[in-house]
KESETOR-111418 format. One record per atom (N, C-alpha, C, O): residue in one letter; x, y, z. Coordinates in steps of 0.1 Angstrom, whole numbers, plus 5000, padded with zeros to 4 digits. Layout:
REM residues N
AXYZ
...
This chain:
REM residues 457
X500849905001
X500050014998
X501350144999
X502350165005
X500550204988
X501150364992
X500550435002
X499350445003
X501450505011
X501250605023
X501450765017
X502350795009
X500650825023
X500850955026
X502551015032
X503150975042
X502951125022
X504151185027
X504251255038
X503251225044
X505051345045
X505351435056
X504851495051
X503851515058
X504651565039
X504251715033
X503151705033
X502451795036
X502351545026
X501051545026
X500351535038
X499151535037
X500851525048
X500351465063
X500151595065
X498951625065
X500951695067
X500851845069
X499851945062
X499352045066
X499651875052
X498751995043
X497551905049
X496751985053
X497051755052
X495851695054
X495451735067
X494251745070
X496451755078
X496051815090
X495251945090
X494151965094
X496152045081
X495752165081
X494552195076
X493752275080
X494352075064
X492852085058
X491652025069
X490452035066
X492151945080
X491151905088
X490851955100
X490051905108
X491752055103
X491752125116
X490352175120
X489752135130
X489852305109
X488352345109
X487352255117
X486652285127
X487452165112
X486352035111
X486951955125
X486151905134
X487451965125
X488551895142
X488151975152
X487451915160
X488452115153
X487852175162
X486352215165
X485952255176
X485552215155
X484252215156
X483652095160
X482452095165
X484551965158
X483951865168
X484151855184
X483351815192
X485751905188
X485851875196
X484852015206
X484452015218
X484752095199
X483552195204
X482352165209
X481852215219
X481852065203
X480751985205
X480951885216
X480151875226
X482151825214
X482051745230
X482451835242
X482251785253
X482951925241
X482852045253
X481652055258
X481452035270
X480852075250
X479352095254
X478251985263
X477252005269
X478951895261
X478851755268
X478651765279
X479751715283
X478251805289
X478851755303
X478951605313
X478351575323
X479851525308
X479951415310
X480851375321
X482051365319
X480451355333
X481151385344
X480151245354
X479051225359
X481351165353
X480950995358
X481451005372
X481850895377
X481551145384
X481651125398
X479851085401
X478851085394
X480251045419
X478751005422
X477951155425
X478451255429
X476451125422
X476051215427
X475451295413
X474251345412
X476151295404
X476251365388
X475151295381
X475051175382
X474151375373
X473151295360
X474251235351
X475251295349
X474151135347
X475251005342
X474551025325
X475050965316
X473351105322
X472651075309
X473651145299
X473751095287
X474751275304
X475251375293
X476451215290
X477051205279
X476751135299
X477951055299
X477350935286
X478150895277
X476350905287
X475650825272
X475450935259
X475550905247
X475351045264
X475551155250
X476751155245
X476951185233
X477951125254
X479451175251
X479651065245
X480251075234
X479350935250
X480050805244
X479550785229
X480250735220
X478350825227
X477250845212
X477850925206
X477750895195
X478751035207
X479151115198
X480351115194
X480651165183
X481051045203
X482450955201
X482350865190
X482950855179
X481150785197
X481250655188
X480850705173
X481450645163
X480150805170
X479850875151
X480950935149
X481050945137
X482051015156
X483251045155
X483850945149
X484250965137
X484050775155
X484950695151
X484250585137
X484750485131
X483150615135
X482550605127
X482650635113
X482650565103
X482850775115
X482750865107
X484250825099
X484250865087
X485450755104
X486650735101
X486950615100
X488050565102
X485350525095
X485350405090
X486150255096
X486850165091
X485750305112
X486150205123
X484550105124
X483450155122
X484749995128
X483749915133
X483949975149
X484950005156
X482349985154
X482650085164
X481149995174
X480049945171
X482249995190
X481349935199
X481450015214
X482450065219
X480350025220
X480150085231
X479650005242
X478549965245
X480849995250
X480749875263
X480749955277
X480950075281
X480249835284
X480349865300
X480549745307
X480149635303
X480949755317
X481049625325
X480349665337
X480449775344
X479449565341
X478549615353
X478049775351
X477549835342
X478549835364
X477849945367
X478450055362
X478150165365
X479650015352
X480750135347
X479950225340
X478750235340
X480650285336
X479950415322
X480850345312
X481650265311
X479950455304
X480350335288
X481750415281
X482150535281
X482150315277
X483550325268
X483150305255
X482050245252
X484150385245
X483650305232
X485150275223
X486250325223
X484550185218
X486050115210
X485850085194
X484750055190
X486750105186
X486350125172
X487550065168
X488450085176
X487749995158
X488349895151
X488649885139
X487749915131
X489849845134
X490349875118
X491349745115
X492549785114
X491149655113
X492249545113
X493249595102
X492949665092
X494949535108
X495949545103
X496049505089
X495449405086
X496949585075
X496849515063
X497949375068
X498549365078
X497949315059
X498949185062
X500249205066
X500949215055
X500949205076
X502149235076
X502549365085
X503749385087
X501849435088
X501549545097
X501049595107
X499849565107
X501449685117
X501349655127
X500249745137
X500049865133
X499649715146
X498549765151
X498649855159
X499449815168
X497949985162
X498350105172
X496950125176
X495950145169
X497150115194
X495750135200
X496050265204
X497150285208
X495050365203
X495250515203
X494150495216
X493150425216
X494550565228
X493450585239
X493450715243
X494350795241
X492050755250
X492050855255
X490750805264
X490350685265
X490050945271
X489250935276
X488151055276
X488651165278
X486551055274
X485251125271
X484851175284
X484051255285
X485351135295
X484551185305
X485351325308
X486251365301
X484951395317
X485451495324
X485351515338
X484751435344
X485851615344
X486051665358
X485151725363
X484551805355
X484351715380
X483551835379
X484051955378
X485251975380
X482952075375
X483452195370
X483852285387
X484352395387
X483552235397
X483652325407
X483052445410
X481852455409
X483752525415
X483152695421
X482752745407
X483752775400
X481352755400
X481352845389
X481652975388
X481853015376
X481753055398
X482253185402
X484053225397
X484653325394
X484253145397
X485753125392
X486353105379
X487453145375
X485253045372
X485053045358
X484953155350
X483753185351
X485853245339
X485553365331
X484353355324
X483553455323
X484153215318
X483153185308
X482553075315
X482953035326
X481553005307
X480552895307
X481652795308
X482452805299
X481852685317
X482452575314
X482452495301
X483452445296
X481052485295
X480552365289
X479852465277
X478852425271
X480452575275
X480152685263
X481752685260
X482552705269
X482152655247
X483952655244
X484152805236
X483652865226
X484852845245
X485253005241
X486453035242
X487153025252
X487053095228
X488453115225
X488853285231
X488153385231
X490053245235
X490453395241
X491953395238
X492653295239
X492453515234
X494053465230
X494853335228
X495853295235
X494053275215
X494753175210
X494553045220
X495352945220
X493453045228
X493152895237
X492152875237
X491552985237
X491352765237
X490052735235
X489852725253
X490652665259
X488752785261
X488152745272
X487152625269
X486752595258
X486952575285
X486152495285
X486252375292
X487352315290
X485552315299
X485552155309
X486352085299
X485852105288
X487252015299
X487451895291
X488351955277
X488951875270
X488352055276
X488852085261
X490352045261
X490852005250
X491052055270
X492551995273
X492051855277
X492451775269
X491651825285
X491651665296
X490151615294
X489351675302
X489851545287
X490851495278
X490351505261
X490951465251
X489051575261
X488551575246
X489451565233
X489451495223
X490551705239
X491551675227
X491851555226
X491151485219
X492651505231
X493051375232
X492151275225
X492551185218
X490751295226
X489951205214
X490351265202
X491051215194
X489951405201
X489951475186
X491551425180
X491551385169
X492651445187
X493851435180
X493651305176
X494351305165
X493151205177
X492951045173
X492151035164
X492150945156
X491351115163
X490251145151
X491051245140
X491051245128
X491751315148
X492251445136
X493151335129
X493051315117
X493851275134
X495451175126
X494251085116
X494151125104
X493650995119
X492650925114
X492650995099
X493250965089
X491651105101
X491151165092
X492451215079
X492351205067
X493251255085
X494551295076
X495151195069
X495951225060
X494751035070
X494850955063
X493550925052
X493850845044
X492550985052
X491450975046
X490550865047
X489750815039
X490650835062
X490150725067
X488450735066
X487850845066
X487850635065
X486550655057
X485750745047
X484550785047
X486950765037
X486550775025
X487250665013
X487750555015
X487050725003
X487350644991
X489050624993
X489850534992
X489150764995
X490750784995
X491850715005
X493050725004
X491250665014
X491950595026
X493450515024
X493650415017
X494350585030
X495750515028
X496350525042
X497550545044
X495450495051
X496250425065
X496650305062
X496050205058
X498350325067
X499050185062
X498950095073
X499649985071
X498250105086
X498350035096
X496950015102
X496050085100
X496949885112
X495749865118
X495349985131
X496250065135
X494349985136
X494250085148
X493350005156
X492949895153
X492950035163
X492050045176
X492050155186
X492550145197
X491550215183
X490650345195
X490050305204
X489250215202
X490450365219
X489950275229
X489450455234
X490350545234
X488250475237
X487950565246
X487150545257
X485950515257
X488150555271
X487050555281
X486150695287
X486150815285
X485250625296
X484150745304
X484150695315
X483050655319
X485150685322
X485250695336
X486650725342
X486850705354
X487650785332
X488950785337
X489150875353
X489750855363
X488151015349
X488451095359
X487951055374
X488251115385
X487050935372
X486450875386
X487250795393
X486850755405
X488550745385
X489250605395
X489650495383
X490550405385
X488950515368
X488750355360
X488450225366
X489150125364
X487750245373
X487250145386
X486849995378
X486849885384
X486350025363
X485949905357
X486749895342
X486349835332
X488249975345
X488949925331
X489349785334
X488849695329
X490149785342
X490649595343
X489549515331
X489649475320
X488149515342
X487349455333
X487149445322
X486649355317
X487549555316
X487249565301
X487949555295
X487749505284
X489349595300
X490449525292
X490149365292
X490049325280
X490049285300
X490149165304
X488749125292
X488849015285
X487249215290
X486449185282
X487049165266
X486649065260
X487849245261
X488049305253
X489849275247
X490349325237
X490249205253
X491749185256
X492149125240
X493349135237
X491149065231
X491849015221
X491649155208
X492249205199
X490749175215
X490549305198
X491449415204
X491949495196
X491649435219
X492749535223
X494049545218
X494649645214
X494849385219
X495949345216
X496649465205
X495849485195
X497649525205
X498449615200
X499849615200
X500249575211
X500849655190
X501849665189
X502549795197
X503649825204
X501449865193
X502150025200
X500750055208
X499650025204
X501050115222
X499650195227
X500050345228
X501150365232
X499250425226
X499450565225
X498250615234
X497050605232
X498950665247
X497750725257
X497750855255
X498550915261
X496950915248
X496851115248
X496451125262
X495251115263
X497051135274
X496151165289
X497051265293
X496351345299
X498451315292
X499351365296
X499551535290
X498551605287
X501151585290
X501151715285
X502651715277
X503351615274
X502751825275
X504551865266
X504851945275
X504052025281
X506351945278
X507251995287
X507052225283
X507552315289
X506552235277
X506352405274
X505852405261
X506052335250
X505252495264
X504652535245
X505852575239
X506752655241
X505552455227
X506952485220
X508452365219
X509452335212
X507652315232
X508652185236
X507952075238
X507152085248
X507851945229
X507151845229
X507851755239
X509151765240
X507051665246
X507451565255
X506951435255
X505751435251
X507351315260
X507351175265
X507451155276
X508451175282
X505751105285
X506051095296
X506950955300
X506550855293
X507950925311
X508150805312
X508250725323
X508650615324
X507650865339
X507350785345
X506150885348
X505850975341
X505350825362
X504450895367
X504450805381
X504650685383
X504250925391
X503850895404
X502650775409
X501850735400
X502650735419
X501050655423
X500550755437
X501150845444
X499650715437
X498350725445
X497850665455
X497550555452
X497650685465
X496850655478
X495650795484
X496150905487
X494450765484
X493550855489
X493250765500
X493150645499
X492950845513
X492250805522
X491850905533
X491951025530
X491350875546
X490650955554
X490750885563
X490650765564
X491251025578
X491251015589
X490351055598
X490051175596
X489650995606
X488651065612
X489451045633
X489950955639
X489051195636
X489351195651
X488251205656
X487251245649
X488151145671
X486951155677
X487451195692
X488551155696
X486651275699
X487351285716
X485951325727
X486251355739
X484751325723
X483551365729
X482551285720
X482851235709
X481451275727
X479951185727
X479351315716
X479051295704
X479351415720
X478851525715
X479351645717
X480251645725
X478951765711
X479551895712
X478951965727
X477851955732
X480152015731
X479752065746
X480252225742
X480752275732
X479752275755
X480052425755
X481452455757
X482052395765
X482052545749
X483352585746
X483652655763
X484652615767
X483152725770
X483252805779
X482952675793
X483552655803
X482152635790
X482152525807
X483352415803
X484052365812
X483452385793
X484452215792
X485952255786
X487052195788
X485752405775
X486952455769
X488152445780
X487852485791
X489352395777
X490452395783
X490952255787
X491952205782
X490152195799
X490752055802
X490451915786
X491051805784
X489451985779
X488951895770
X489951915757
X490352025756
X490451815745
X490851875736
X490051865728
X489551745727
X489551975717
X488751925707
X489351875698
X490551855698
X488251845686
X488851735678
X489651805667
X490551745661
X489151935664
X489951985650
X491352045658
X492352045651
X491552085671
X493252075678
X493651965676
X494751975671
X493251855677
X493851745677
X494151695664
X495251635663
X493151725651
X493451725641
X494751785634
X495651725630
X494751935635
X495351985633
X497151935637
X498051925628
X497151905650
X498651845656
X498751685648
X499851645644
X497951645647
X498051495637
X498851535623
X499951495621
X498151605616
X498651635604
X499951715600
X500751725590
X499951775613
X501151835611
X502251755614
X503351785609
X502151665620
X503351555620
X503851485603
X504851425601
X502851515594
X503051435582
X504651535574
X505151485564
X504851615578
X506151695574
X506851745577
X506451855582
X508451705579
X509451785588
X509551945587
X508752025582
X510551985591
X510552165591
X510852215576
X510652335573
X511452115568
X511752155555
X510752135548
X510752205538
X509352055550
X508252035542
X508351935538
X507351915531
X509151825537
X509751705530
X508851615539
X508651645551
X508051485531
X507051405540
X507751345550
X508751275547
X507451345559
X507751265572
X507451115573
X508151045581
X506451065567
X506350935566
X507250855563
X507750865552
X508050715574
X509150675573
X509050545565
X508450455571
X509450515555
X509050405548
X509050435529
X509650345523
X508650505524
X508150585515
X509550565504
X510650545510
X509650575491
X510350555481
X510550685479
X509550755480
X511950735477
X512750845472
X513450785459
X513850665457
X513550905450
X514650845437
X514551015432
X514051115438
X515250995417
X516051145411
X515151095401
X514950975397
X514651255396
X514151265383
X514951275372
X516151275373
X514151295357
X515251355349
X515751445347
X515051545349
X517451475343
X517951595343
X517651705339
X518351785333
X516451705343
X515651885336
X515851975346
X516051945358
X515952115339
X516152185347
X514752275349
X514352335338
X514052305358
X512552345357
X513052515366
X512952505379
X513352595363
X513452705370
X512552745381
X511352705380
X512852815393
X511652845403
X510452965396
X509252995398
X511453015387
X510253135385
X508953135377
X507953205378
X509453035369
X508652935362
X507752875369
X506652915370
X508152805372
X507552715387
X506352785394
X505152755394
X507152895402
X505852965407
X504853025395
X503653025398
X505153065386
X504353145377
X503353045377
X502353065382
X503652925371
X502652805363
X501652765375
X500452755374
X502252735385
X501552725400
X500752825405
X499952805414
X500952925400
X500353075407
X500353085422
X499453105430
X501653055427
X502053055440
X502153245445
X502653325437
X501753275456
X501353405455
X502953415467
X503553345475
X503053565461
X504553655465
X504353605479
X503353575485
X506153595482
X506153555497
X506053415502
X506653385512
X505353315496
X504953185497
X506053085496
X505753025485
X506953035501
X508152965500
X507552815498
X506652765504
X508352745486
X508052605485
X508652515497
X509452535507
X507952425492
X508452285508
X509352215502
X509652245491
X509952125507
X510752015503
X512052045502
X512252165502
X512951955501
X514351955494
X514451885480
X513751805475
X515751945475
X516151875461
X515651935453
X514952025456
X515751885438
X515251985429
X513651995424
X512851905426
X513352095419
X511952085416
X511151975409
X509951945411
X512151935400
X511251775394
X511551655403
X510751565404
X512551655408
X512351515421
X511351515427
X510651415428
X511051665436
X510151695445
X508551665434
X507451635438
X508851685424
X507451695418
X506951535413
X505851495413
X508351445407
X507751355399
X508551255406
X507951155404
X509551225412
X510051095420
X510251105436
X510751005442
X509651215443
X509351205453
X508351195462
X507551285459
X507851115474
X506251175476
X506051275484
X506651335492
X504751285479
X504351405483
X502451375494
X501651285491
X502351445502
X501251425509
X500351555513
X500851655519
X499251535510
X498651645513
X496951625516
X496251535512
X496551735524
X495451745527
X494451815521
X494451935521
X493351715512
X492151755504
X491051825510
X490451895503
X490851795522
X489551845528
X489251805547
X489551705553
X488651925550
X488351855563
X486651865565
X485951945559
X486151765574
X484751785575
X484751845593
X484951785604
X484551965591
X484052035603
X483252145600
X482952165588
X482652245611
X481952325611
X482252465599
X483352495594
X481052505597
X481652605586
X481652735597
X480752765605
X482852795595
X482652935602
X481753035607
X481753085618
X480753045596
X479953135597
X478653065609
X478053125618
X478552945605
X477852895611
X478352795628
X477552735635
X479352805628
X479952725640
X479652825656
X479952935660
X478952715663
X478752795674
X479852765686
X480752685686
X479352865696
X480852835708
X480752675715
X480552645727
X480952595707
X480852445714
X482252375705
X482652385693
X482852275720
X484252215711
X483652075707
X483151985713
X484152085693
X483851995680
X484351865682
X485551815682
X483251805685
X483151655690
X484551545682
X485351465686
X484151585667
X484551495659
X485251565645
X485251685646
X485751525637
X486551565625
X486951465617
X487351365622
X486851465601
X487851385594
X488051475581
X487451555574
X489651405583
X490251475570
X490451365558
X490451245560
X490651445544
X490951385533
X492751365533
X493451455538
X493051265527
X494451295528
X495251235512
X495151115511
X495751275507
X495951225489
X497851225493
X498451325497
X498551085491
X499351035489
X500251055475
X499950955469
X501051105469
X501651075459
X502550975461
X502650955473
X503350905452
X504150765455
X505150785443
X504750825432
X506450765446
X507750805442
X507450655428
X506450585431
X507950615415
X507750525407
X508950425420
X509750475427
X508650295420
X509150195427
X508750165437
X509350075443
X507250255444
X507050225457
X505850155456
X505550155444
X504950085462
X503849995464
X502450095474
X502750155484
X501350085468
X500350185473
X499650085482
X498550135487
X500149965486
X499449875497
X500549935507
X500150015515
X501549905507
X502449905519
X502750085524
X503050135534
X502450155511
X503050315518
X501250315525
X501250325537
X500450305520
X499050305530
X499850265544
X500050355552
X500150145546
X500150055563
X501250185568
X500950235580
X502450245559
X503250345566
X502750455572
X503150505583
X501650495563
X501150645564
X499950585577
X499950665587
X499150475579
X498550435593
X499450445603
X499450525612
X500650325600
X501750375613
X502150485614
X502150525625
X502350555607
X503250715614
X502050805619
X502250905627
X500750775614
X499650855624
X499250815637
X498750895645
X499350665642
X498750595650
X500150635660
X500050655672
X501350655654
X502250675663
X502350845669
X503050875679
X501850905662
X501651015668
X500251095674
X500151215676
X499351005676
X497951025681
X498151125691
X498651065701
X498151235692
X497851335708
X496551295719
X495451255716
X497151305728
X496151305739
X495551185737
X494351205740
X495651065733
X494751005736
X493950995725
X493750875721
X493351065720
X492251045711
X491850955703
X492650885697
X490650935701
X489850825690
X490550825678
X490450935673
X491350735670
X491550785656
X491450685646
X492350615648
X490850655639
X490450575630
X490950625612
X491050735607
X491150495605
X491450535592
X490450485583
X489850395588
X490150505570
X489650465562
X490350505547
X490550615542
X490550365540
X491050375527
X489850395518
X488650365519
X490850485508
X489350525496
X490050435483
X489650315482
X491150475471
X491750405464
X493050455465
X493650545470
X493350325455
X495050365451
X495350375439
X494350365433
X496350385431
X496950335419
X498450315421
X499150375429
X498950225412
X500550185411
X501350315403
X501050365392
X502150345410
X503150445402
X503850315385
X503650195382
X504450405381
X504950335366
X506450415360
X506750535361
X506950315355
X508150385351
X508150275333
X508050155331
X508250375325
X508350325308
X509750345304
X510350455306
X510250245298
X511550215294
X511650295276
X511550225266
X511750395277
X511350425261
X512750445252
X513450545248
X512850305250
X513750245242
X513050185228
X511850155230
X513650175216
X513350045208
X512650145192
X512550265192
X512550095185
X512250125169
X510950205177
X511350305183
X510050195177
X508650275180
X508750385189
X507850465187
X509750405199
X509750545205
X510850595194
X510450695189
X511750555191
X512450655178
X511350675170
X511250795168
X510550615165
X509850655154
X508650745157
X507750785149
X508650775171
X507650885181
X508550995184
X507951105182
X509551015187
X510651135188
X510951165171
X511651265168
X510651105165
X510951165147
X510051275144
X510251395141
X508551175150
X507251255148
X507251375154
X507251475146
X507351385166
X507551495173
X508251605171
X507851715175
X509651575164
X510251645163
X509851705149
X509551825150
X509751655138
X509151705131
X507851805129
X507751895121
X507051755137
X506051845140
X506051985148
X505152065149
X507051985153
X507652075164
X508852155157
X509552245162
X508852115144
X510052225134
X511352195139
X512052295142
X512052055142
X513052005150
X513252025162
X514452005166
X512552065171
X512452065186
X512351935191
X511151895191
X513551845195
X513251715203
X512751705212
X513151775222
X511751615214
X510951585225
X512051605238
X513251645237
X511151575249
X511951555262
X511551445270
X510351415270
X512151395276
X511451285286
X511051365299
X511951445303
X510151365306
X509651375317
X508851315325
X508151235319
X508451325340
X507951285347
X506351315348
X505851395340
X505851285355
X504851335358
X503851325371
X503151235375
X503951445376
X503751405396
X502451365399
X502251325410
X501451365389
X500151315390
X499951165385
X500851085382
X499051145385
X498650985386
X498250915377
X497050895381
X498450825363
X497550765361
X497750635359
X498450575350
X496650575370
X497050455372
X496950325363
X497350225367
X496350345350
X495450265343
X496850215336
X496950095332
X497950325334
X499150325327
X499850185332
X500350115323
X499950145344
X500350035348
X499949945345
X500649855340
X497949935346
X497349845337
X497249785325
X496649685321
X497849865320
X497949845304
X499449785304
X499649705295
X500449815311
X501449715313
X501549625315
X502349545311
X500449595325
X500049455331
X499649315319
X500249205317
X498249415313
X497849295301
X498549295292
X498749195286
X498949395291
X499749415274
X501549415275
X502149525272
X502349305279
X503749375280
X504449385272
X505349455275
X504349315257
X505049335248
X504449465239
X504849475228
X503849555244
X503749675235
X504549775243
X504949805254
X504649815233
X505849985238
X504750075238
X503950095229
X504650145251
X503650225252
X504050375251
X505250385253
X503650475249
X504050605243
X502750665252
X501550625250
X503250745261
X502650855270
X502351005262
X503451075264
X501651065257
X501551185251
X500851295256
X500451275267
X500551375252
X499251445255
X498751625244
X499551655235
X497951675247
X498151795245
X498051915256
X497652035254
X498351865265
X498451975280
X499552085277
X500352075267
X499652205285
X500952275279
X500652305298
X499552275303
X501952365306
X501952415316
X500852525321
X500652565333
X499952585308
X498752635316
X497652645311
X496652725310
X498052475308
X496252435310
X495652425319
X494452445316
X495852415329
X495052405343
X493652295346
X492552305352
X494352195339
X492952045338
X492552055356
X493052085367
X491652025352
X490851985365
X490952135375
X490852135387
X491152245368
X490952395378
X489952415367
X489652355357
X489352565374
X489052655371
X489752745358
X490752805357
X488552715347
X489452795335
X490552705326
X491352755319
X490252555329
X490752475319
X490652515306
X489652555299
X491852505303
X491952585285
X493152475273
X494152415276
X492752485266
X493852395254
X494352525241
X493652605234
X495852505242
X496852635233
X496052555220
X495952435218
X495652645214
X495352595195
X496452555192
X496552435189
X497452615191
X498752605180
X499252485184
X499652415174
X499452445197
X500152305203
X499152235200
X499652155193
X498252215200
X497152115194
X497252125182
X497452005181
X497252175170
X497352175157
X498752075158
X498551955158
X499652105160
X501051995164
X501151885166
X501851795161
X500051865177
X499951745187
X499251665176
X499651555174
X498151705168
X497551635157
X498651605146
X498751485143
X499251675140
X500151615133
X501251535136
X501851485127
X501751525149
X502451455152
X501951325157
X502751235160
X500851325159
X499851155161
X500151095145
X500550985142
X499651215134
X499351145121
X501051075118
X501250955116
X501751135118
X503351165114
X503951005120
X504750915115
X502951015134
X503450885144
X503050775140
X503450665143
X501850785130
X501050615123
X502050615114
X502650515115
X502450695104
X502950665092
X504450605098
X504850495093
X505250675108
X506650655111
X506550485117
X507450415114
X505450445123
X505550315126
X505550225118
X506250115119
X504350265104
X504150165096
X505650155092
X506250045094
X506250265088
X507650225082
X508950175091
X510050125087
X508450195104
X509450095114
X509349965114
X510349905116
X507949875112
X507549775113
X508249735101
X507949615098
X508849765095
X509249715080
X510749675079
X511349615070
X511349745093
X512949715094
X513149595103
X514349545105
């Protein structure tokens, strides 16, 4: 089969981008949230919209779910004889929007400002879905002029933001049809605007709750205050033991490693994170080590009376949600045990403390060597006009990557993405840099071209 040249693919992406953007905006308008308490009907609409997009590029499409899981979309096209198969992953569900007052425009009405498209899911991860569609359209998939040189499986998950609980069962159910030589996971980001990246390590995660109880019920703060330790003071003292004076995690037994040799200037980090003037960074070591290969512990929330409604009474109980990120090489189960043991050792004043596990996910490391990784690097360098991709870690967790590694150990897993440091995924005013998105679409088309060529060698 003859296939398209680099110049032809570049021209094809330019031709397809207006339609790709229109379809992206249509997806962003669907508020598909898999979290408990939300209306799940939009998730069904989102899955059907993705299914229609995949049918439009000539794939055999199935909407699949396991048990009470949310709908995933699978599109397939067999490889020509002797050609490889590439699995293209993204997810169509999105995070809740949070406080609407912090959004500068409607999160479900895509809005362009200064070359960026704003909206929930515009970057994470509906742009990932559309990058896959754009690459297939560039090859003419679904038309009489179809020149795709390999097989593809497109797998678009419907509950990634809520933990991918049904993913292992989905992979088991569809193990044979999802088997591929290369897996492209479009759910990460690039190092900077103008600098592409391959993600080669991700931290793991353990989320849990700690409960403190000191009284059967609230009592008068004047009548009993003094001898009685209120639950919030106990909780504050307990949580304060999680870090040492430098801000490093103080839980013994957690793994720490060294990250890739990249320089992340503090002024850039502070600007991208939105750190207020005068606020010091915590922890020791290089910023990339602290972000990617050392553990972190955060207090995500505390259940306690709101200040506007708090009576003059000693609080009898309190609950905190903790999120622990784990360095590559650590084990979530042993890390949770270490956290629990540390807190039990530091319980103040004999308070009653209990623990509840919420969920975890394994860290992972990817060995980015071999002909398919070389094919990806070449594609990225071409799409970014000669700028070579860097290898980065990610401080966040994508536990399903470890699941893919376990189920398909023979596959080369390429973790890519559309986000840049200003995308604000999961936060208010999430956005997509449209210029970088065009490069991502071209890079994926070139990747498919390069993988097909590399398989011949």
